N, C-alpha and C positions, 0 to 999 in steps of 0.2 A: 760622740762630739758634744757632750754636756747637754744642758736643757735648751739651748738655743737651736732653733731649726735652721739648718744651713742647706743651701741649694747649690747644685752644680749649675754651671752656665746655661746648659740646655733647659734644666727645670725652670730657672729664673726666666729665661727668654720666653718659655711657654706661658708662665704665669703673668708676665707683663705684655704678652702678646706682641713681642718684637723679636728680631733675629739675634742669634748669638753673636754674629759679627757686630751688631750694633752694641752690645754689651761689651764686647772686646774693645770697640772704638771708644766708648765712654770711659772704660777703664784706662786706656792709653792716655786720654785726655785729662784724666784725673777727676772726672765727674763721679765715678764709682771707685770703691776700693773693696777688694776681697776681705772678708772677715778673717780668713785663714787660708793656708795652702796645705794640701795633703803631702804625704811623703813622696808621692808620684808626681807632684807639682800641679795637681788640679786646683783650681780656685774654687772656694766655696764662699757664697754670699748669703747674708742674713736677711730677715724679714725687713729690716730698716732699709736695706738696699732696694728692695721691692717698692717700699714707700717712696724712696728717693727717685726711682725710675719713673714712677707714676707722676711725681712732681716735675721731673725733667720733660716728660712727654706732654704734660699739660702746659708747661711754659713754651714748648716748641709749637704747640697749637695756637698760642697767643702770638706767634711770630718772633719770639726771641731767638737770637742766634745761640749756638752752643757756647760761644765764649761769654756772651751776656749772661746765659744760665750759670755757667761756672762761677762768674764774679758774684752773682746774686746769691748762689748757695754758700760761697765762701764768706760773704758778709753775714748771712743769717747764722752760720755756724759759729761765727765769732761772738754773736749775741747769746746763743744757747747751743750746747751740744745735744740737747733733748730733740729728737727727731719730730716728736709730736708738736713742740713749740715751733720748730723751723717750718714744719708743714703748715701750721696755722699762719704763721707770719707770711709765708709765700702766698698762701691762698688769699689772705687779706690784700697783699700787694697787687695780686692779679685782679681781684675785684675792684680796688681802688682805681687801677689804671683803666679798667673797662668802664667804670662810672665816669672817669675823667673824659674818656673818648666820647661817651654818650652826652655828657654835658656840653662839650665842644660842639657836637652836632646839633644840640638843642639851642644854642646861642643865636644863630641866625633866625631860627623859627620864632623865638621869643621876640626878637627885634622887630618883626613884622606884625606882631599883635597890636591891636588898637588899645588905648589906655582903658577902655571899659573891659576889654577881654583880660587884660593883665590884672585888673582889680578882681575880677571873678576868680582867676587863676590863684591869686594870692590868698583869697578867702578859702579856697578848697584845699590848699596846702596846710599841712599841720605844722606847728612850730618845729618839730624835730626834722622834718623834711626840708623846711626852709633853712634850718641851720646846716643840714647836711649839703644842700646845694650852695650855700654861702661858703662853707668850708671847702668844697670842691673848686669853687671860683677862686678862693684864695690860693689853693694848691696850683691852680693853672695860671696864677699870676694876674688875675683879673679883679682882685679885690680892692678895697679903698685904699690900701697901703702901698699899692704898686704904681 
């Protein structure tokens, strides 16, 4: 089968630590696509499928629905067919959304600080950290232009 390592559904399920039925379901949903089929109609999946499965499971842990995951993966694949790029972009998206959640949780705490505490806090923050917080606030719609 060439130089590419291909896995039957059971092997892929074991490597991804999920059930073969889950892989079946994801394939029916269009989240996964077999690399090829054998003459006896066995589905074979590539290493890229394993990477995609890990990405799907990671997004599920972040409380995305399967439909949201499908839309997200389709959007990233329009940007790049390269799974490494798609994986990095998805990872960045998850990190940004986690930071946004944490920034929202931090807002009420910061509002309770006294002016002297805020001044000390701002001195402790480095310029990149402050810029990151400012960018997150802009993303959340709480910047000076909203």
